[in-house]
Backbone as XML, in Angstrom:
<?xml version="1.0"?>
<chain id="A" units="angstrom">
  <residue number="1" name="MET">
    <atom name="N" x="65.323" y="151.810" z="-27.171"/>
    <atom name="CA" x="65.650" y="150.593" z="-26.510"/>
    <atom name="C" x="66.916" y="149.944" z="-27.042"/>
  </residue>
  <residue number="2" name="GLN">
    <atom name="N" x="67.005" y="149.929" z="-28.348"/>
    <atom name="CA" x="68.156" y="149.328" z="-28.990"/>
    <atom name="C" x="69.435" y="150.048" z="-28.526"/>
  </residue>
  <residue number="3" name="SER">
    <atom name="N" x="69.360" y="151.314" z="-28.371"/>
    <atom name="CA" x="70.510" y="152.114" z="-27.977"/>
    <atom name="C" x="70.875" y="151.787" z="-26.549"/>
  </residue>
  <residue number="4" name="ASP">
    <atom name="N" x="69.888" y="151.641" z="-25.663"/>
    <atom name="CA" x="70.192" y="151.281" z="-24.279"/>
    <atom name="C" x="70.804" y="149.886" z="-24.184"/>
  </residue>
  <residue number="5" name="LYS">
    <atom name="N" x="70.298" y="148.979" z="-25.030"/>
    <atom name="CA" x="70.833" y="147.630" z="-25.033"/>
    <atom name="C" x="72.278" y="147.642" z="-25.531"/>
  </residue>
  <residue number="6" name="GLU">
    <atom name="N" x="72.556" y="148.429" z="-26.532"/>
    <atom name="CA" x="73.922" y="148.511" z="-27.086"/>
    <atom name="C" x="74.857" y="149.158" z="-26.049"/>
  </residue>
  <residue number="7" name="LYS">
    <atom name="N" x="74.343" y="150.140" z="-25.360"/>
    <atom name="CA" x="75.134" y="150.765" z="-24.319"/>
    <atom name="C" x="75.510" y="149.767" z="-23.211"/>
  </residue>
  <residue number="8" name="LEU">
    <atom name="N" x="74.458" y="148.967" z="-22.822"/>
    <atom name="CA" x="74.695" y="147.961" z="-21.771"/>
    <atom name="C" x="75.659" y="146.910" z="-22.224"/>
  </residue>
  <residue number="9" name="LEU">
    <atom name="N" x="75.534" y="146.485" z="-23.487"/>
    <atom name="CA" x="76.471" y="145.485" z="-23.993"/>
    <atom name="C" x="77.889" y="146.054" z="-24.059"/>
  </residue>
  <residue number="10" name="ALA">
    <atom name="N" x="78.028" y="147.311" z="-24.469"/>
    <atom name="CA" x="79.337" y="147.946" z="-24.555"/>
    <atom name="C" x="79.935" y="148.077" z="-23.150"/>
  </residue>
  <residue number="11" name="GLU">
    <atom name="N" x="79.060" y="148.453" z="-22.207"/>
    <atom name="CA" x="79.542" y="148.560" z="-20.813"/>
    <atom name="C" x="79.924" y="147.204" z="-20.279"/>
  </residue>
  <residue number="12" name="LYS">
    <atom name="N" x="79.115" y="146.167" z="-20.604"/>
    <atom name="CA" x="79.428" y="144.800" z="-20.163"/>
    <atom name="C" x="80.757" y="144.365" z="-20.758"/>
  </residue>
  <residue number="13" name="PHE">
    <atom name="N" x="81.007" y="144.611" z="-22.027"/>
    <atom name="CA" x="82.243" y="144.223" z="-22.675"/>
    <atom name="C" x="83.432" y="144.949" z="-22.035"/>
  </residue>
  <residue number="14" name="MET">
    <atom name="N" x="83.227" y="146.225" z="-21.742"/>
    <atom name="CA" x="84.264" y="147.011" z="-21.103"/>
    <atom name="C" x="84.597" y="146.428" z="-19.711"/>
  </residue>
  <residue number="15" name="LEU">
    <atom name="N" x="83.547" y="146.076" z="-18.949"/>
    <atom name="CA" x="83.762" y="145.495" z="-17.607"/>
    <atom name="C" x="84.400" y="144.119" z="-17.677"/>
  </residue>
  <residue number="16" name="VAL">
    <atom name="N" x="83.997" y="143.315" z="-18.647"/>
    <atom name="CA" x="84.615" y="142.007" z="-18.830"/>
    <atom name="C" x="86.083" y="142.167" z="-19.194"/>
  </residue>
  <residue number="17" name="THR">
    <atom name="N" x="86.405" y="143.118" z="-20.071"/>
    <atom name="CA" x="87.791" y="143.404" z="-20.473"/>
    <atom name="C" x="88.598" y="143.859" z="-19.257"/>
  </residue>
  <residue number="18" name="GLN">
    <atom name="N" x="88.004" y="144.776" z="-18.493"/>
    <atom name="CA" x="88.713" y="145.257" z="-17.293"/>
    <atom name="C" x="88.922" y="144.125" z="-16.287"/>
  </residue>
  <residue number="19" name="THR">
    <atom name="N" x="87.920" y="143.259" z="-16.125"/>
    <atom name="CA" x="88.036" y="142.122" z="-15.201"/>
    <atom name="C" x="89.147" y="141.177" z="-15.696"/>
  </residue>
  <residue number="20" name="HIS">
    <atom name="N" x="89.134" y="140.935" z="-16.976"/>
    <atom name="CA" x="90.176" y="140.051" z="-17.552"/>
    <atom name="C" x="91.579" y="140.654" z="-17.356"/>
  </residue>
  <residue number="21" name="THR">
    <atom name="N" x="91.686" y="141.949" z="-17.583"/>
    <atom name="CA" x="92.960" y="142.630" z="-17.348"/>
    <atom name="C" x="93.365" y="142.580" z="-15.890"/>
  </residue>
  <residue number="22" name="ALA">
    <atom name="N" x="92.381" y="142.782" z="-14.995"/>
    <atom name="CA" x="92.675" y="142.709" z="-13.554"/>
    <atom name="C" x="93.102" y="141.313" z="-13.136"/>
  </residue>
  <residue number="23" name="VAL">
    <atom name="N" x="92.493" y="140.280" z="-13.731"/>
    <atom name="CA" x="92.847" y="138.907" z="-13.392"/>
    <atom name="C" x="94.280" y="138.619" z="-13.863"/>
  </residue>
  <residue number="24" name="ILE">
    <atom name="N" x="94.587" y="139.065" z="-15.055"/>
    <atom name="CA" x="95.973" y="138.897" z="-15.595"/>
    <atom name="C" x="96.979" y="139.580" z="-14.675"/>
  </residue>
  <residue number="25" name="GLU">
    <atom name="N" x="96.666" y="140.835" z="-14.300"/>
    <atom name="CA" x="97.560" y="141.600" z="-13.403"/>
    <atom name="C" x="97.640" y="140.938" z="-12.047"/>
  </residue>
  <residue number="26" name="SER">
    <atom name="N" x="96.567" y="140.419" z="-11.541"/>
    <atom name="CA" x="96.564" y="139.719" z="-10.259"/>
    <atom name="C" x="97.455" y="138.451" z="-10.327"/>
  </residue>
  <residue number="27" name="ASN">
    <atom name="N" x="97.320" y="137.707" z="-11.407"/>
    <atom name="CA" x="98.155" y="136.513" z="-11.580"/>
    <atom name="C" x="99.654" y="136.899" z="-11.654"/>
  </residue>
  <residue number="28" name="ARG">
    <atom name="N" x="99.919" y="137.975" z="-12.396"/>
    <atom name="CA" x="101.301" y="138.425" z="-12.523"/>
    <atom name="C" x="101.868" y="138.813" z="-11.161"/>
  </residue>
  <residue number="29" name="LEU">
    <atom name="N" x="101.052" y="139.541" z="-10.385"/>
    <atom name="CA" x="101.492" y="139.954" z="-9.036"/>
    <atom name="C" x="101.669" y="138.766" z="-8.112"/>
  </residue>
  <residue number="30" name="GLN">
    <atom name="N" x="100.790" y="137.752" z="-8.217"/>
    <atom name="CA" x="100.928" y="136.534" z="-7.430"/>
    <atom name="C" x="102.232" y="135.811" z="-7.772"/>
  </residue>
  <residue number="31" name="ASP">
    <atom name="N" x="102.540" y="135.746" z="-9.071"/>
    <atom name="CA" x="103.800" y="135.140" z="-9.502"/>
    <atom name="C" x="104.997" y="135.871" z="-8.929"/>
  </residue>
  <residue number="32" name="GLN">
    <atom name="N" x="104.921" y="137.213" z="-8.922"/>
    <atom name="CA" x="106.013" y="138.005" z="-8.338"/>
    <atom name="C" x="106.127" y="137.761" z="-6.853"/>
  </residue>
  <residue number="33" name="VAL">
    <atom name="N" x="105.013" y="137.637" z="-6.178"/>
    <atom name="CA" x="105.024" y="137.396" z="-4.735"/>
    <atom name="C" x="105.685" y="136.045" z="-4.460"/>
  </residue>
  <residue number="34" name="CYS">
    <atom name="N" x="105.333" y="135.019" z="-5.242"/>
    <atom name="CA" x="105.936" y="133.701" z="-5.064"/>
    <atom name="C" x="107.432" y="133.754" z="-5.336"/>
  </residue>
  <residue number="35" name="GLU">
    <atom name="N" x="107.832" y="134.455" z="-6.366"/>
    <atom name="CA" x="109.249" y="134.612" z="-6.682"/>
    <atom name="C" x="109.980" y="135.334" z="-5.565"/>
  </residue>
  <residue number="36" name="LEU">
    <atom name="N" x="109.385" y="136.379" z="-5.046"/>
    <atom name="CA" x="110.024" y="137.130" z="-3.968"/>
    <atom name="C" x="110.073" y="136.279" z="-2.693"/>
  </residue>
  <residue number="37" name="MET">
    <atom name="N" x="109.074" y="135.513" z="-2.439"/>
    <atom name="CA" x="109.104" y="134.629" z="-1.254"/>
    <atom name="C" x="110.226" y="133.584" z="-1.390"/>
  </residue>
  <residue number="38" name="GLY">
    <atom name="N" x="110.410" y="133.053" z="-2.598"/>
    <atom name="CA" x="111.479" y="132.121" z="-2.845"/>
    <atom name="C" x="112.832" y="132.768" z="-2.592"/>
  </residue>
  <residue number="39" name="LYS">
    <atom name="N" x="113.003" y="133.992" z="-3.097"/>
    <atom name="CA" x="114.271" y="134.726" z="-2.894"/>
    <atom name="C" x="114.477" y="135.013" z="-1.403"/>
  </residue>
  <residue number="40" name="GLN">
    <atom name="N" x="113.379" y="135.339" z="-0.729"/>
    <atom name="CA" x="113.474" y="135.620" z="0.719"/>
    <atom name="C" x="113.930" y="134.374" z="1.476"/>
  </residue>
  <residue number="41" name="ASN">
    <atom name="N" x="113.391" y="133.208" z="1.099"/>
    <atom name="CA" x="113.818" y="131.978" z="1.741"/>
    <atom name="C" x="115.303" y="131.642" z="1.443"/>
  </residue>
  <residue number="42" name="GLU">
    <atom name="N" x="115.716" y="131.878" z="0.205"/>
    <atom name="CA" x="117.118" y="131.678" z="-0.131"/>
    <atom name="C" x="118.011" y="132.595" z="0.724"/>
  </residue>
  <residue number="43" name="LEU">
    <atom name="N" x="117.592" y="133.860" z="0.875"/>
    <atom name="CA" x="118.368" y="134.805" z="1.659"/>
    <atom name="C" x="118.398" y="134.404" z="3.140"/>
  </residue>
  <residue number="44" name="LYS">
    <atom name="N" x="117.281" y="133.850" z="3.623"/>
    <atom name="CA" x="117.259" y="133.383" z="5.013"/>
    <atom name="C" x="118.280" y="132.255" z="5.211"/>
  </residue>
  <residue number="45" name="ILE">
    <atom name="N" x="118.299" y="131.334" z="4.253"/>
    <atom name="CA" x="119.254" y="130.224" z="4.334"/>
    <atom name="C" x="120.707" y="130.732" z="4.259"/>
  </residue>
  <residue number="46" name="LYS">
    <atom name="N" x="120.951" y="131.673" z="3.370"/>
    <atom name="CA" x="122.286" y="132.244" z="3.263"/>
    <atom name="C" x="122.671" y="132.965" z="4.554"/>
  </residue>
  <residue number="47" name="ASN">
    <atom name="N" x="121.692" y="133.677" z="5.108"/>
    <atom name="CA" x="121.958" y="134.376" z="6.367"/>
    <atom name="C" x="122.274" y="133.404" z="7.485"/>
  </residue>
  <residue number="48" name="GLU">
    <atom name="N" x="121.533" y="132.324" z="7.558"/>
    <atom name="CA" x="121.811" y="131.288" z="8.566"/>
    <atom name="C" x="123.203" y="130.693" z="8.373"/>
  </residue>
  <residue number="49" name="ASN">
    <atom name="N" x="123.555" y="130.436" z="7.100"/>
    <atom name="CA" x="124.893" y="129.883" z="6.821"/>
    <atom name="C" x="125.981" y="130.876" z="7.223"/>
  </residue>
  <residue number="50" name="LEU">
    <atom name="N" x="125.737" y="132.148" z="6.929"/>
    <atom name="CA" x="126.725" y="133.180" z="7.318"/>
    <atom name="C" x="126.820" y="133.293" z="8.807"/>
  </residue>
  <residue number="51" name="SER">
    <atom name="N" x="125.698" y="133.212" z="9.504"/>
    <atom name="CA" x="125.721" y="133.273" z="10.961"/>
    <atom name="C" x="126.512" y="132.088" z="11.524"/>
  </residue>
  <residue number="52" name="ASP">
    <atom name="N" x="126.300" y="130.914" z="10.948"/>
    <atom name="CA" x="127.050" y="129.734" z="11.379"/>
    <atom name="C" x="128.547" y="129.932" z="11.124"/>
  </residue>
  <residue number="53" name="ALA">
    <atom name="N" x="128.879" y="130.468" z="9.963"/>
    <atom name="CA" x="130.277" y="130.715" z="9.606"/>
    <atom name="C" x="130.915" y="131.721" z="10.560"/>
  </residue>
  <residue number="54" name="VAL">
    <atom name="N" x="130.155" y="132.776" z="10.892"/>
    <atom name="CA" x="130.648" y="133.788" z="11.826"/>
    <atom name="C" x="130.952" y="133.131" z="13.184"/>
  </residue>
  <residue number="55" name="GLU">
    <atom name="N" x="130.027" y="132.322" z="13.662"/>
    <atom name="CA" x="130.248" y="131.641" z="14.975"/>
    <atom name="C" x="131.456" y="130.709" z="14.893"/>
  </residue>
  <residue number="56" name="LYS">
    <atom name="N" x="131.603" y="130.026" z="13.765"/>
    <atom name="CA" x="132.763" y="129.111" z="13.613"/>
    <atom name="C" x="134.043" y="129.939" z="13.650"/>
  </residue>
  <residue number="57" name="PHE">
    <atom name="N" x="134.085" y="131.046" z="12.940"/>
    <atom name="CA" x="135.283" y="131.882" z="12.899"/>
    <atom name="C" x="135.548" y="132.517" z="14.255"/>
  </residue>
  <residue number="58" name="ARG">
    <atom name="N" x="134.499" y="132.883" z="14.980"/>
    <atom name="CA" x="134.717" y="133.403" z="16.330"/>
    <atom name="C" x="135.357" y="132.350" z="17.207"/>
  </residue>
  <residue number="59" name="GLY">
    <atom name="N" x="134.928" y="131.109" z="17.065"/>
    <atom name="CA" x="135.536" y="130.023" z="17.830"/>
    <atom name="C" x="137.003" y="129.852" z="17.453"/>
  </residue>
  <residue number="60" name="GLN">
    <atom name="N" x="137.262" y="129.920" z="16.150"/>
    <atom name="CA" x="138.653" y="129.778" z="15.706"/>
    <atom name="C" x="139.509" y="130.939" z="16.188"/>
  </residue>
  <residue number="61" name="VAL">
    <atom name="N" x="138.960" y="132.123" z="16.175"/>
    <atom name="CA" x="139.687" y="133.295" z="16.699"/>
    <atom name="C" x="140.008" y="133.102" z="18.159"/>
  </residue>
  <residue number="62" name="SER">
    <atom name="N" x="139.039" y="132.599" z="18.890"/>
    <atom name="CA" x="139.263" y="132.333" z="20.336"/>
    <atom name="C" x="140.422" y="131.352" z="20.531"/>
  </residue>
  <residue number="63" name="VAL">
    <atom name="N" x="140.384" y="130.287" z="19.760"/>
    <atom name="CA" x="141.461" y="129.281" z="19.855"/>
    <atom name="C" x="142.822" y="129.907" z="19.471"/>
  </residue>
  <residue number="64" name="LEU">
    <atom name="N" x="142.796" y="130.686" z="18.430"/>
    <atom name="CA" x="144.058" y="131.323" z="17.966"/>
    <atom name="C" x="144.565" y="132.320" z="19.020"/>
  </residue>
  <residue number="65" name="LYS">
    <atom name="N" x="143.673" y="133.021" z="19.705"/>
    <atom name="CA" x="144.085" y="133.923" z="20.764"/>
    <atom name="C" x="144.730" y="133.151" z="21.905"/>
  </residue>
  <residue number="66" name="GLN">
    <atom name="N" x="144.110" y="132.000" z="22.238"/>
    <atom name="CA" x="144.708" y="131.171" z="23.282"/>
    <atom name="C" x="146.068" y="130.639" z="22.842"/>
  </residue>
  <residue number="67" name="ASP">
    <atom name="N" x="146.174" y="130.226" z="21.603"/>
    <atom name="CA" x="147.435" y="129.728" z="21.083"/>
    <atom name="C" x="148.483" y="130.841" z="21.127"/>
  </residue>
  <residue number="68" name="LEU">
    <atom name="N" x="148.066" y="132.039" z="20.775"/>
    <atom name="CA" x="148.977" y="133.193" z="20.795"/>
    <atom name="C" x="149.475" y="133.444" z="22.194"/>
  </residue>
  <residue number="69" name="GLU">
    <atom name="N" x="148.567" y="133.366" z="23.155"/>
    <atom name="CA" x="148.932" y="133.599" z="24.544"/>
    <atom name="C" x="149.921" y="132.523" z="25.016"/>
  </residue>
  <residue number="70" name="VAL">
    <atom name="N" x="149.653" y="131.260" z="24.675"/>
    <atom name="CA" x="150.558" y="130.199" z="25.025"/>
    <atom name="C" x="151.913" y="130.403" z="24.359"/>
  </residue>
  <residue number="71" name="SER">
    <atom name="N" x="151.879" y="130.824" z="23.097"/>
    <atom name="CA" x="153.145" y="131.097" z="22.399"/>
    <atom name="C" x="153.907" y="132.224" z="23.042"/>
  </residue>
  <residue number="72" name="ALA">
    <atom name="N" x="153.213" y="133.261" z="23.484"/>
    <atom name="CA" x="153.879" y="134.369" z="24.160"/>
    <atom name="C" x="154.513" y="133.890" z="25.470"/>
  </residue>
  <residue number="73" name="ASN">
    <atom name="N" x="153.783" y="133.035" z="26.216"/>
    <atom name="CA" x="154.339" y="132.486" z="27.425"/>
    <atom name="C" x="155.541" y="131.591" z="27.143"/>
  </residue>
  <residue number="74" name="ASP">
    <atom name="N" x="155.435" y="130.779" z="26.088"/>
    <atom name="CA" x="156.557" y="129.914" z="25.691"/>
    <atom name="C" x="157.745" y="130.756" z="25.285"/>
  </residue>
  <residue number="75" name="LYS">
    <atom name="N" x="157.498" y="131.860" z="24.566"/>
    <atom name="CA" x="158.582" y="132.749" z="24.148"/>
    <atom name="C" x="159.321" y="133.302" z="25.371"/>
  </residue>
  <residue number="76" name="GLY">
    <atom name="N" x="158.538" y="133.714" z="26.344"/>
    <atom name="CA" x="159.132" y="134.224" z="27.584"/>
    <atom name="C" x="159.984" y="133.155" z="28.268"/>
  </residue>
  <residue number="77" name="ALA">
    <atom name="N" x="159.472" y="131.933" z="28.307"/>
    <atom name="CA" x="160.230" y="130.833" z="28.922"/>
    <atom name="C" x="161.475" y="130.541" z="28.156"/>
  </residue>
  <residue number="78" name="VAL">
    <atom name="N" x="161.397" y="130.551" z="26.835"/>
    <atom name="CA" x="162.572" y="130.304" z="25.988"/>
    <atom name="C" x="163.603" y="131.421" z="26.174"/>
  </residue>
  <residue number="79" name="GLU">
    <atom name="N" x="163.152" y="132.653" z="26.233"/>
    <atom name="CA" x="164.080" y="133.766" z="26.437"/>
    <atom name="C" x="164.783" y="133.625" z="27.795"/>
  </residue>
  <residue number="80" name="GLU">
    <atom name="N" x="164.025" y="133.286" z="28.796"/>
    <atom name="CA" x="164.641" y="133.068" z="30.143"/>
    <atom name="C" x="165.655" y="131.925" z="30.059"/>
  </residue>
  <residue number="81" name="GLU">
    <atom name="N" x="165.321" y="130.847" z="29.400"/>
    <atom name="CA" x="166.237" y="129.719" z="29.280"/>
    <atom name="C" x="167.507" y="130.121" z="28.485"/>
  </residue>
  <residue number="82" name="LEU">
    <atom name="N" x="167.297" y="130.929" z="27.427"/>
    <atom name="CA" x="168.475" y="131.409" z="26.682"/>
    <atom name="C" x="169.383" y="132.256" z="27.561"/>
  </residue>
  <residue number="83" name="LEU">
    <atom name="N" x="168.806" y="133.092" z="28.409"/>
    <atom name="CA" x="169.615" y="133.899" z="29.304"/>
    <atom name="C" x="170.378" y="132.975" z="30.260"/>
  </residue>
  <residue number="84" name="ARG">
    <atom name="N" x="169.694" y="131.955" z="30.782"/>
    <atom name="CA" x="170.347" y="131.025" z="31.709"/>
    <atom name="C" x="171.463" y="130.273" z="31.002"/>
  </residue>
  <residue number="85" name="VAL">
    <atom name="N" x="171.220" y="129.829" z="29.776"/>
    <atom name="CA" x="172.233" y="129.126" z="28.996"/>
    <atom name="C" x="173.387" y="130.059" z="28.702"/>
  </residue>
  <residue number="86" name="GLY">
    <atom name="N" x="173.072" y="131.300" z="28.394"/>
    <atom name="CA" x="174.122" y="132.277" z="28.113"/>
    <atom name="C" x="175.015" y="132.471" z="29.341"/>
  </residue>
  <residue number="87" name="GLU">
    <atom name="N" x="174.343" y="132.566" z="30.495"/>
    <atom name="CA" x="175.112" y="132.735" z="31.734"/>
    <atom name="C" x="175.963" y="131.507" z="32.022"/>
  </residue>
  <residue number="88" name="ALA">
    <atom name="N" x="175.378" y="130.317" z="31.794"/>
    <atom name="CA" x="176.104" y="129.062" z="32.008"/>
    <atom name="C" x="177.287" y="128.975" z="31.050"/>
  </residue>
  <residue number="89" name="ARG">
    <atom name="N" x="177.085" y="129.409" z="29.804"/>
    <atom name="CA" x="178.163" y="129.419" z="28.829"/>
    <atom name="C" x="179.259" y="130.342" z="29.245"/>
  </residue>
  <residue number="90" name="ALA">
    <atom name="N" x="178.880" y="131.535" z="29.698"/>
    <atom name="CA" x="179.870" y="132.493" z="30.150"/>
    <atom name="C" x="180.665" y="131.901" z="31.314"/>
  </residue>
  <residue number="91" name="ALA">
    <atom name="N" x="179.969" y="131.250" z="32.242"/>
    <atom name="CA" x="180.648" y="130.632" z="33.387"/>
    <atom name="C" x="181.574" y="129.523" z="32.925"/>
  </residue>
  <residue number="92" name="THR">
    <atom name="N" x="181.115" y="128.730" z="31.961"/>
    <atom name="CA" x="181.937" y="127.640" z="31.440"/>
    <atom name="C" x="183.180" y="128.186" z="30.732"/>
  </residue>
  <residue number="93" name="GLU">
    <atom name="N" x="183.010" y="129.258" z="29.964"/>
    <atom name="CA" x="184.141" y="129.883" z="29.297"/>
    <atom name="C" x="185.138" y="130.402" z="30.302"/>
  </residue>
  <residue number="94" name="LEU">
    <atom name="N" x="184.609" y="130.998" z="31.374"/>
    <atom name="CA" x="185.494" y="131.502" z="32.444"/>
    <atom name="C" x="186.238" y="130.349" z="33.078"/>
  </residue>
  <residue number="95" name="ASP">
    <atom name="N" x="185.515" y="129.248" z="33.389"/>
    <atom name="CA" x="186.177" y="128.052" z="33.948"/>
    <atom name="C" x="187.216" y="127.498" z="32.991"/>
  </residue>
  <residue number="96" name="LEU">
    <atom name="N" x="186.874" y="127.477" z="31.713"/>
    <atom name="CA" x="187.822" y="126.983" z="30.691"/>
    <atom name="C" x="189.056" y="127.864" z="30.654"/>
  </residue>
  <residue number="97" name="ALA">
    <atom name="N" x="188.861" y="129.150" z="30.750"/>
    <atom name="CA" x="190.015" y="130.079" z="30.743"/>
    <atom name="C" x="190.880" y="129.838" z="31.952"/>
  </residue>
  <residue number="98" name="VAL">
    <atom name="N" x="190.278" y="129.622" z="33.108"/>
    <atom name="CA" x="191.031" y="129.370" z="34.322"/>
    <atom name="C" x="191.795" y="128.072" z="34.185"/>
  </residue>
  <residue number="99" name="VAL">
    <atom name="N" x="191.125" y="127.010" z="33.674"/>
    <atom name="CA" x="191.766" y="125.718" z="33.501"/>
    <atom name="C" x="192.889" y="125.827" z="32.500"/>
  </residue>
  <residue number="100" name="SER">
    <atom name="N" x="192.652" y="126.528" z="31.396"/>
    <atom name="CA" x="193.711" y="126.700" z="30.387"/>
    <atom name="C" x="194.905" y="127.430" z="30.979"/>
  </residue>
  <residue number="101" name="LYS">
    <atom name="N" x="194.651" y="128.454" z="31.731"/>
    <atom name="CA" x="195.723" y="129.203" z="32.349"/>
    <atom name="C" x="196.509" y="128.335" z="33.317"/>
  </residue>
  <residue number="102" name="GLU">
    <atom name="N" x="195.758" y="127.514" z="34.097"/>
    <atom name="CA" x="196.420" y="126.610" z="35.050"/>
    <atom name="C" x="197.241" y="125.571" z="34.294"/>
  </residue>
  <residue number="103" name="LYS">
    <atom name="N" x="196.688" y="125.045" z="33.178"/>
    <atom name="CA" x="197.403" y="124.094" z="32.359"/>
    <atom name="C" x="198.689" y="124.673" z="31.840"/>
  </residue>
  <residue number="104" name="MET">
    <atom name="N" x="198.604" y="125.914" z="31.337"/>
    <atom name="CA" x="199.825" y="126.559" z="30.821"/>
    <atom name="C" x="200.854" y="126.732" z="31.943"/>
  </residue>
  <residue number="105" name="ARG">
    <atom name="N" x="200.407" y="127.122" z="33.105"/>
    <atom name="CA" x="201.339" y="127.304" z="34.220"/>
    <atom name="C" x="202.000" y="125.996" z="34.590"/>
  </residue>
  <residue number="106" name="LEU">
    <atom name="N" x="201.190" y="124.911" z="34.615"/>
    <atom name="CA" x="201.753" y="123.629" z="34.965"/>
    <atom name="C" x="202.742" y="123.151" z="33.893"/>
  </residue>
  <residue number="107" name="GLU">
    <atom name="N" x="202.393" y="123.381" z="32.635"/>
    <atom name="CA" x="203.297" y="123.015" z="31.535"/>
    <atom name="C" x="204.612" y="123.763" z="31.618"/>
  </residue>
  <residue number="108" name="GLU">
    <atom name="N" x="204.532" y="125.086" z="31.986"/>
    <atom name="CA" x="205.757" y="125.890" z="32.129"/>
    <atom name="C" x="206.587" y="125.356" z="33.254"/>
  </residue>
  <residue number="109" name="GLU">
    <atom name="N" x="205.902" y="124.988" z="34.377"/>
    <atom name="CA" x="206.638" y="124.454" z="35.520"/>
    <atom name="C" x="207.314" y="123.135" z="35.187"/>
  </residue>
  <residue number="110" name="MET">
    <atom name="N" x="206.597" y="122.302" z="34.381"/>
    <atom name="CA" x="207.163" y="121.015" z="34.004"/>
    <atom name="C" x="208.370" y="121.213" z="33.069"/>
  </residue>
  <residue number="111" name="GLN">
    <atom name="N" x="208.264" y="122.177" z="32.193"/>
    <atom name="CA" x="209.394" y="122.433" z="31.258"/>
    <atom name="C" x="210.565" y="123.055" z="31.995"/>
  </residue>
  <residue number="112" name="ALA">
    <atom name="N" x="210.293" y="123.861" z="32.992"/>
    <atom name="CA" x="211.324" y="124.548" z="33.728"/>
    <atom name="C" x="211.991" y="123.562" z="34.718"/>
  </residue>
  <residue number="113" name="GLY">
    <atom name="N" x="211.273" y="122.753" z="35.220"/>
    <atom name="CA" x="211.830" y="122.018" z="36.308"/>
    <atom name="C" x="212.026" y="120.600" z="36.193"/>
  </residue>
</chain>
């Protein structure tokens, strides 16, 4: 009987030790789960912030594309105006040459006559 009682006590001690070890491991795992959930929430927030930033940058890119298109149109208009001004300048230079030539002719006539 004594031997059976000792065996039962030893088995009980072993089971209590295993239960205690299991409780400690369970608590450790619960702590890890809480830590991982916290990290998951942080990552969700970062992901949301990044998504917001991506949308903001997409909007900025859209505005910049529109600005670029307007600038390209303005460049075309400026180039056309430069051509027109160049043509007007050439015409003015030609008129000036004609006027200068006429002036010289008149001066020669005045000196001669």
